C-alpha positions as CSV (number, residue, x, y, z in Angstrom):
1,M,-4.1,-0.2,-2.3
2,A,-2.2,-2.9,-4.6
3,A,-2.3,-3.3,-8.4
4,R,-3.1,-7.1,-9.1
5,I,-0.4,-7.0,-12.4
6,D,2.6,-4.8,-12.4
7,I,6.1,-6.3,-13.2
8,A,4.5,-9.6,-14.9
9,A,2.5,-7.8,-17.0
10,P,2.6,-8.4,-20.6
11,A,3.6,-5.0,-22.8
12,E,0.3,-5.7,-24.4
13,S,-1.5,-5.0,-21.8
14,A,-0.7,-1.4,-21.7
15,P,-3.2,1.2,-22.4
16,P,-3.7,2.4,-25.9
17,A,-0.9,5.2,-26.6
18,E,-3.6,7.9,-27.6
19,A,-4.6,7.8,-23.7
20,V,-1.2,9.7,-23.2
21,T,-1.1,12.0,-26.1
22,S,-3.3,14.8,-24.5
23,V,-1.3,15.1,-21.6
24,D,1.8,17.8,-21.5
25,I,4.7,16.0,-19.9
26,A,7.9,14.8,-20.9
27,P,7.7,12.2,-23.6
28,P,8.8,8.7,-22.2
29,A,12.7,8.4,-21.6
30,D,14.7,6.4,-24.0
31,V,15.3,2.9,-23.3
32,V,17.0,1.9,-20.2
33,T,20.0,-0.4,-20.6
34,D,21.2,-2.7,-18.0
35,A,24.3,-0.8,-18.0
36,D,22.3,2.3,-16.9
37,I,20.6,0.3,-14.5
38,V,24.0,-0.6,-12.8
39,A,25.3,2.9,-13.1
40,T,22.2,4.3,-11.5
41,V,22.2,2.0,-8.5
42,A,25.9,2.4,-8.1
43,R,25.4,6.2,-8.0
44,L,22.7,5.7,-5.3
45,R,24.9,3.8,-2.7
46,S,28.0,5.8,-3.3
47,A,25.8,8.7,-2.0
48,F,24.6,7.0,0.6
49,S,27.9,5.6,1.8
50,D,29.5,9.1,1.4
51,G,26.6,10.0,4.1
52,R,24.7,12.3,1.8
53,T,21.5,11.1,3.1
54,K,22.0,10.8,6.7
55,P,21.3,14.2,8.4
56,L,18.2,15.2,9.4
57,A,18.5,18.7,7.5
58,W,19.1,16.5,3.9
59,R,15.6,14.3,4.7
60,R,13.6,17.4,5.6
61,A,14.6,19.3,2.6
62,Q,14.1,16.4,0.4
63,L,10.5,15.9,2.2
64,R,9.7,19.5,1.7
65,A,10.7,19.6,-2.4
66,L,8.7,16.0,-2.6
67,R,5.7,18.7,-1.2
68,R,6.6,21.3,-3.7
69,L,6.6,18.9,-6.6
70,L,3.2,17.7,-5.5
71,T,1.9,21.1,-4.9
72,E,3.4,22.9,-8.0
73,E,3.0,20.0,-10.6
74,R,-0.6,19.4,-9.7
75,A,-2.1,19.9,-12.8
76,T,0.5,18.0,-14.7
77,L,-0.1,15.0,-12.2
78,E,-3.9,15.4,-12.5
79,K,-4.0,14.9,-16.2
80,A,-1.2,12.1,-16.0
81,L,-3.9,10.4,-13.5
82,K,-6.9,11.4,-15.9
83,A,-5.3,9.5,-18.9
84,D,-4.2,6.6,-17.1
85,L,-7.4,5.9,-15.2
86,G,-9.9,8.4,-15.9
87,K,-9.5,9.9,-12.5
88,S,-11.6,13.3,-11.7
89,P,-9.1,16.2,-10.5
90,V,-10.9,15.7,-6.8
91,E,-10.3,11.7,-6.8
92,A,-6.9,12.6,-7.6
93,H,-6.2,14.9,-5.0
94,T,-8.2,13.1,-2.2
95,T,-6.5,9.5,-3.3
96,E,-3.2,10.5,-4.5
97,I,-1.8,14.1,-4.3
98,G,-3.3,15.3,-1.3
99,F,-2.7,12.1,0.7
100,V,0.9,12.0,0.1
101,V,1.0,15.7,1.0
102,N,-0.6,14.9,4.2
103,E,1.8,12.1,4.8
104,I,4.6,14.5,4.1
105,D,3.2,17.2,6.5
106,H,2.8,14.6,9.4
107,T,6.3,13.1,8.8
108,L,8.0,16.7,8.9
109,K,5.9,17.4,12.1
110,H,6.7,14.5,14.2
111,L,10.4,13.3,12.3
112,A,12.5,14.6,15.0
113,S,11.0,12.6,17.8
114,W,10.6,9.4,15.8
115,L,14.4,9.7,15.5
116,R,15.1,10.1,18.6
117,P,17.2,7.5,20.5
118,Q,15.1,5.9,22.9
119,R,16.8,4.9,26.7
120,V,16.1,1.8,28.1
121,S,16.7,0.2,31.5
122,V,19.6,-1.8,31.9
123,P,20.0,-4.9,34.3
124,M,21.2,-5.2,37.6
125,A,24.0,-7.5,36.6
126,L,25.5,-4.8,33.7
127,A,25.2,-1.9,36.3
128,P,26.3,0.9,36.0
129,A,25.6,1.3,32.6
130,K,23.5,3.1,29.8
131,A,21.5,1.6,26.9
132,R,19.4,2.9,24.0
133,R,18.0,2.2,20.7
134,V,19.2,4.0,17.7
135,R,17.7,4.3,14.3
136,E,20.0,3.9,11.5
137,P,18.9,4.0,7.6
138,L,19.2,0.6,5.5
139,G,21.2,1.9,2.7
140,T,19.6,2.1,-0.7
141,V,16.1,0.9,-1.1
142,L,14.2,0.2,-4.5
143,I,10.3,0.9,-4.3
144,I,8.4,-1.1,-7.0
145,A,4.9,0.6,-7.6
146,P,1.5,-0.3,-9.2
147,W,-0.6,1.1,-11.7
148,N,-3.9,1.9,-9.8
149,Y,-2.5,4.6,-7.4
150,P,0.6,5.5,-9.3
151,V,1.3,8.6,-7.7
152,N,0.4,7.7,-4.2
153,L,2.0,4.2,-4.0
154,A,4.9,5.5,-5.7
155,L,5.7,8.4,-3.7
156,A,3.9,7.5,-0.1
157,P,6.9,4.9,0.3
158,L,9.5,7.3,-0.8
159,V,8.4,9.6,1.8
160,G,9.2,6.7,4.5
161,A,12.3,5.9,2.6
162,L,13.7,9.7,2.7
163,A,12.6,10.1,6.0
164,A,14.3,7.4,7.4
165,G,17.8,8.8,5.8
166,N,17.9,6.0,2.6
167,A,18.8,6.4,-0.8
168,A,16.0,5.3,-3.4
169,L,15.0,4.1,-6.6
170,V,11.2,4.3,-7.7
171,K,10.2,1.6,-10.5
172,P,6.7,3.2,-11.6
173,S,4.3,0.7,-13.4
174,E,4.4,0.7,-17.3
175,L,0.7,0.2,-16.8
176,A,0.5,4.0,-15.7
177,P,2.4,5.2,-18.8
178,A,1.5,9.1,-18.3
179,T,2.1,9.2,-14.5
180,S,5.1,6.8,-15.2
181,A,6.7,9.7,-17.3
182,A,5.5,12.4,-15.4
183,L,7.3,11.3,-12.2
184,A,10.3,10.3,-14.3
185,D,10.3,13.9,-15.4
186,L,9.5,15.7,-12.2
187,V,11.5,13.8,-9.7
188,P,14.8,14.9,-11.0
189,R,13.7,18.2,-11.4
190,Y,12.7,18.7,-7.4
191,L,14.7,15.9,-5.7
192,D,18.6,15.2,-5.3
193,T,19.5,13.4,-8.5
194,E,22.8,11.9,-6.5
195,A,20.8,9.8,-4.0
196,I,17.0,9.4,-5.6
197,A,16.2,8.0,-9.0
198,V,13.1,6.9,-11.2
199,V,13.7,4.0,-13.8
200,E,11.0,3.6,-16.1
201,G,10.0,0.5,-18.0
202,G,8.2,-2.8,-18.0
203,V,9.5,-6.7,-17.4
204,P,13.2,-6.6,-18.5
205,E,13.8,-3.3,-16.6
206,S,12.1,-4.9,-13.5
207,T,13.9,-7.8,-14.0
208,A,17.2,-6.3,-14.4
209,L,16.6,-3.9,-11.3
210,L,15.6,-7.3,-9.1
211,E,19.3,-8.7,-10.1
212,Q,21.0,-5.4,-8.1
213,R,21.6,-5.5,-4.8
214,F,19.4,-3.4,-2.4
215,D,19.2,-3.1,1.4
216,H,15.3,-3.0,1.1
217,I,12.5,-3.9,-1.7
218,F,9.2,-2.1,-1.2
219,Y,6.7,-3.5,-3.7
220,T,3.2,-3.2,-3.8
221,G,1.2,-5.3,-6.1
222,N,0.0,-9.0,-6.5
223,G,1.1,-12.0,-5.0
224,A,2.2,-13.8,-7.9
225,V,4.8,-11.2,-8.4
226,A,5.6,-10.7,-4.9
227,R,7.2,-14.4,-5.2
228,I,9.3,-13.3,-8.0
229,V,10.4,-10.5,-5.7
230,M,11.3,-12.5,-2.8
231,G,12.9,-15.1,-5.0
232,A,15.0,-12.3,-6.1
233,A,15.6,-11.0,-2.5
234,V,17.0,-14.2,-1.5
235,K,19.9,-13.8,-3.4
236,H,21.3,-10.9,-1.4
237,L,19.5,-11.7,2.0
238,T,17.4,-8.4,1.4
239,P,14.4,-7.6,3.5
240,V,11.1,-7.0,1.6
241,T,8.0,-5.3,2.5
242,L,5.1,-6.8,0.5
243,E,1.9,-4.8,0.1
244,L,-0.5,-6.9,-1.5
245,G,-4.5,-7.6,-1.9
246,G,-6.8,-10.0,-1.4
247,K,-10.7,-10.2,-1.1
248,S,-11.7,-7.5,1.5
249,P,-15.3,-8.7,2.9
250,A,-17.7,-6.5,4.2
251,I,-20.1,-8.1,7.0
252,V,-23.6,-6.3,7.1
253,E,-25.8,-7.2,10.0
254,P,-29.6,-6.5,10.3
255,G,-29.8,-3.5,12.4
256,A,-27.4,-1.1,10.6
257,D,-28.9,1.2,8.7
258,P,-29.1,-0.2,4.8
259,A,-29.0,3.6,3.3
260,T,-26.2,4.7,5.1
261,T,-24.4,1.2,4.7
262,A,-25.2,1.3,1.1
263,R,-23.6,5.1,0.4
264,R,-20.6,4.3,2.4
265,L,-20.1,0.5,0.8
266,A,-20.8,2.5,-3.0
267,W,-18.1,4.9,-2.0
268,G,-15.5,2.5,-0.8
269,K,-16.0,0.1,-3.6
270,F,-16.5,2.2,-6.8
271,T,-13.6,4.7,-6.3
272,N,-11.2,4.3,-8.8
273,A,-13.7,2.3,-10.8
274,G,-13.2,-0.5,-8.0
275,Q,-9.4,-0.7,-8.4
276,T,-8.5,-0.3,-4.9
277,C,-6.8,-3.1,-3.2
278,V,-8.9,-2.4,0.2
279,A,-12.2,-1.8,-1.4
280,P,-15.1,-4.1,-0.2
281,D,-14.5,-7.0,-2.6
282,Y,-17.8,-8.7,-1.5
283,V,-20.6,-8.1,1.1
284,L,-21.6,-10.9,3.7
285,A,-25.3,-10.0,4.1
286,V,-26.3,-11.8,7.3
287,G,-29.8,-12.7,8.2
288,D,-32.5,-10.8,6.3
289,S,-30.4,-8.0,5.2
290,A,-29.6,-8.5,2.0
291,P,-32.9,-7.1,-0.1
292,A,-33.0,-3.7,1.7
293,L,-29.2,-3.5,1.0
294,E,-29.5,-4.3,-2.4
295,R,-32.1,-2.0,-3.2
296,E,-30.2,0.9,-1.3
297,L,-27.1,-0.2,-2.9
298,A,-28.8,0.6,-6.6
299,A,-30.1,4.0,-5.1
300,A,-26.7,4.7,-3.8
301,I,-24.9,4.2,-7.1
302,T,-27.7,6.7,-9.1
303,E,-27.3,8.9,-6.7
304,M,-23.6,9.3,-6.5
305,F,-23.0,8.8,-10.5
306,G,-26.6,9.5,-11.8
307,Q,-28.8,7.2,-14.5
308,D,-25.8,7.0,-16.6
309,P,-22.5,6.8,-15.0
310,A,-20.9,6.5,-18.1
311,R,-21.5,10.3,-18.2
312,S,-20.3,10.9,-14.8
313,A,-17.4,13.5,-14.2
314,D,-16.5,11.7,-11.1
315,Y,-16.4,7.8,-12.3
316,G,-13.3,6.4,-13.6
317,R,-12.4,3.6,-16.1
318,I,-10.5,0.5,-16.4
319,V,-6.7,0.3,-17.0
320,N,-7.0,-1.4,-19.9
321,E,-8.3,-3.9,-22.1
322,R,-7.2,-7.1,-20.6
323,H,-8.5,-6.2,-17.3
324,F,-11.6,-5.2,-19.0
325,D,-12.2,-8.6,-20.4
326,R,-11.2,-10.4,-17.4
327,L,-13.8,-8.3,-15.1
328,T,-16.6,-8.8,-17.7
329,A,-16.1,-12.3,-17.4
330,L,-17.2,-12.7,-14.4
331,L,-20.7,-10.6,-14.6
332,D,-22.7,-13.7,-15.1
333,S,-21.6,-14.8,-11.5
334,G,-25.2,-13.5,-10.1
335,T,-28.3,-11.5,-10.8
336,V,-27.5,-7.8,-11.9
337,V,-29.0,-5.4,-9.2
338,A,-27.4,-2.6,-10.4
339,G,-25.2,-1.7,-12.9
340,G,-24.2,-4.7,-15.7
341,D,-23.3,-2.0,-18.8
342,H,-19.8,-2.1,-20.2
343,D,-18.2,-0.7,-23.4
344,R,-14.9,-2.2,-24.6
345,D,-13.9,0.9,-26.5
346,D,-14.3,3.4,-23.4
347,L,-13.0,0.7,-21.1
348,Y,-16.2,1.5,-19.1
349,I,-18.0,-1.0,-16.7
350,A,-20.4,0.6,-14.8
351,P,-20.8,0.2,-10.8
352,T,-22.3,-2.9,-10.6
353,V,-23.9,-5.1,-7.6
354,L,-24.8,-8.7,-8.1
355,G,-27.1,-10.6,-5.9
356,G,-27.8,-14.6,-5.5
357,V,-24.1,-15.1,-5.9
358,S,-22.8,-18.3,-4.7
359,P,-19.8,-18.8,-2.7
360,D,-18.1,-21.0,-5.2
361,A,-19.1,-18.8,-8.3
362,P,-16.3,-16.9,-10.5
363,V,-16.5,-13.6,-9.1
364,M,-15.6,-15.3,-5.8
365,A,-12.3,-17.2,-7.2
366,E,-9.8,-14.1,-6.7
367,E,-9.7,-10.5,-5.9
368,I,-12.3,-8.5,-8.3
369,F,-10.2,-5.4,-8.3
370,G,-12.9,-3.6,-10.3
371,P,-16.3,-2.3,-10.3
372,I,-18.2,-5.4,-9.1
373,L,-20.0,-6.0,-5.8
374,P,-21.2,-9.5,-5.0
375,V,-23.6,-10.0,-2.0
376,I,-23.8,-13.4,-0.4
377,R,-26.4,-14.1,2.1
378,V,-25.4,-16.0,5.3
379,P,-27.5,-16.9,8.2
380,D,-25.9,-15.3,11.0
381,L,-22.5,-14.0,12.3
382,D,-21.1,-17.2,13.3
383,A,-21.5,-18.4,9.4
384,A,-20.0,-15.1,8.4
385,I,-17.0,-15.5,10.8
386,A,-16.2,-18.8,9.7
387,F,-16.6,-17.7,6.0
388,V,-13.8,-15.4,6.7
389,N,-11.4,-17.4,8.3
390,E,-11.8,-20.6,5.8
391,R,-10.0,-18.5,3.3
392,D,-6.8,-16.4,2.9
393,K,-6.4,-13.6,5.5
394,P,-7.8,-10.3,3.9
395,L,-6.0,-6.6,3.6
396,A,-9.2,-5.4,5.4
397,L,-12.2,-6.3,6.8
398,Y,-15.0,-4.2,7.3
399,A,-18.5,-4.5,9.2
400,F,-21.5,-2.5,9.4
401,T,-23.1,-3.3,12.8
402,E,-24.6,-1.7,15.7
403,S,-23.6,-4.5,18.2
404,E,-20.5,-4.2,20.4
405,E,-20.4,-8.0,20.6
406,T,-20.2,-8.2,16.9
407,K,-17.5,-5.9,16.9
408,R,-15.3,-7.7,19.7
409,R,-15.8,-10.9,18.3
410,L,-14.7,-9.5,15.0
411,T,-11.6,-8.1,16.5
412,T,-10.8,-11.2,18.6
413,E,-12.2,-13.9,16.4
414,T,-11.2,-13.2,12.7
415,S,-7.4,-11.5,11.5
416,S,-6.6,-9.3,9.0
417,G,-4.7,-6.5,7.8
418,G,-7.0,-3.9,8.8
419,L,-10.3,-3.9,10.4
420,A,-12.7,-1.0,10.3
421,F,-16.3,-0.9,11.5
422,G,-18.9,1.3,9.6
423,L,-16.9,2.9,6.9
424,P,-14.7,1.2,3.9
425,I,-10.9,2.3,3.0
426,A,-10.6,5.3,5.3
427,H,-8.8,3.7,7.8
428,L,-5.6,4.3,5.3
429,A,-6.3,8.2,6.2
430,V,-5.6,7.9,10.0
431,P,-1.9,9.1,10.0
432,D,-0.7,7.0,13.0
433,L,-2.6,3.7,11.8
434,P,0.1,1.2,10.5
435,F,-0.7,-0.1,6.9
436,G,0.0,-3.6,5.8
437,G,-1.4,-7.0,5.2
438,V,-1.0,-10.4,6.6
439,G,-0.4,-13.8,5.3
440,E,-1.2,-13.8,1.5
441,S,-2.4,-10.0,1.9
442,G,1.3,-9.0,2.5
443,M,3.9,-8.6,5.2
444,G,5.6,-5.7,6.6
445,A,3.3,-2.0,7.3
446,Y,4.2,1.5,6.4
447,H,3.1,5.0,6.8
448,S,3.6,7.6,9.6
449,A,5.9,6.2,12.1
450,A,5.8,2.7,10.7
451,S,7.5,3.8,7.9
452,I,10.6,4.8,9.9
453,D,10.1,1.4,11.4
454,T,10.4,-0.3,7.6
455,F,13.1,1.9,6.4
456,S,15.3,1.8,9.2
457,H,17.8,-0.7,11.5
458,T,17.1,-0.3,15.1
459,K,20.7,-0.5,16.4
460,S,21.1,-1.7,20.1
461,V,23.7,0.6,22.2
462,L,25.3,-0.7,25.4
463,D,27.8,1.7,27.2
464,K,29.5,0.8,30.3
465,S,32.5,2.8,31.2
466,L,35.9,1.6,31.9
467,R,36.5,3.5,35.2
468,L,35.3,0.9,37.7
469,D,35.1,-2.6,36.4
470,T,32.1,-4.5,38.0
471,M,32.4,-7.1,35.5
472,R,35.0,-9.0,37.7
473,V,32.6,-10.9,39.4
474,A,31.7,-12.6,36.3
475,Y,35.2,-13.5,35.3
476,A,36.8,-16.9,35.7
477,P,37.9,-18.7,38.0
478,I,34.5,-18.9,39.5
479,T,34.5,-18.8,43.1
480,D,31.4,-20.0,45.8
481,L,31.1,-16.0,46.2
482,K,31.0,-15.2,42.5
483,E,28.5,-18.1,41.8
484,R,26.3,-16.9,44.6
485,L,26.3,-13.2,43.6
486,L,25.8,-14.1,39.6
487,R,22.8,-16.4,40.8
488,R,21.1,-13.7,42.8
489,M,21.8,-10.9,40.1
490,L,20.9,-13.0,37.2
């Protein structure tokens, strides 16, 4: 769920100040100076160096404290999400607060087994000996979060970082100011301030953070800023995880039930007003499937959000005027099948379906990241696969089909961060499925055990006793007998 703009966004793109005044949270923190950032990072590094974060008991205690934050301060977070993005309490729970609670619960249940050293076999030439893989935390990690799911995408990576035994600094997005302020206020109340910090701010603060040495940087956002992050990481040879986005296709074949397909597409596309990196970005309607699908999409929108979605309690808003203007400029890319209404003062764009869209239309030039769903007609599955493969690898690929052969071909003949049949965006809710992109849609993965992999180093440990020196066969001088033995063993 990647935001399109974060640290590179100009300050004027932030939502209007009045969006925050109704939220009962602490006021924004004082301006953070470069010296403050240097001191904060030094404090976190010191806590890690002292071994504070490594015990399993500490990790579990922090995860439980984070869970309490999410449950006890649920109302505060819901108000902040409403102010920033117009999210309903139910959507705030299912896609943000409850999502992270489930991640914590799953991690607590399995953490001990994930951290257990793993024995591996030793080749005959080194026997007798023992070998094992041991996970160790990386150190101090930086998590740069986006605005579109500002609780989920700040705290779900933090779950993995803490579970792996790291100190962590979280940078929320300035484009979700109410949620950023809430996290800055609440995290120090619940978590260990010696090892965990939140730094608010925009471009200057993000730039100052990237000048510091971290042991891992986890960035969720867009490709342009990801290149800035990677450039900064190179100076310290810091490993990075990049959770980006891209144009995630949905392929619909004839024979797939159009009503069910349309409802599921509408749900996946218009959640969070389309501001979801794994939302279906466009539909490839195979053969003659487009007319029925377009009719059912219009019906599904009415069924979910009523005749006037602007009045629906379940439909959100665009994050700011700049994104609103970008999105409304795309509405002429095809024939409006449903929606098309918009109100800049309310940051409202109706759930919109565009038919008759050309592959070179403006709406197909980049990730939409809003409530506009283009439908493109293709003659057959071969054309659909070619369409997908001619473009950057998407973060997700969806298909609605009753054909097992189609499922096999899409699995083997396409590449994407994730692949789902019959249901968009829900693969994120499967705890043991890693989430991440490939190519332009990202690098690295997280969630569940994959988060432990991301925020840990797997150290190789070999243990050979000194009591019997069986290695003498390898020592010089190499006699004919030693050579025969070595060639047989290796």
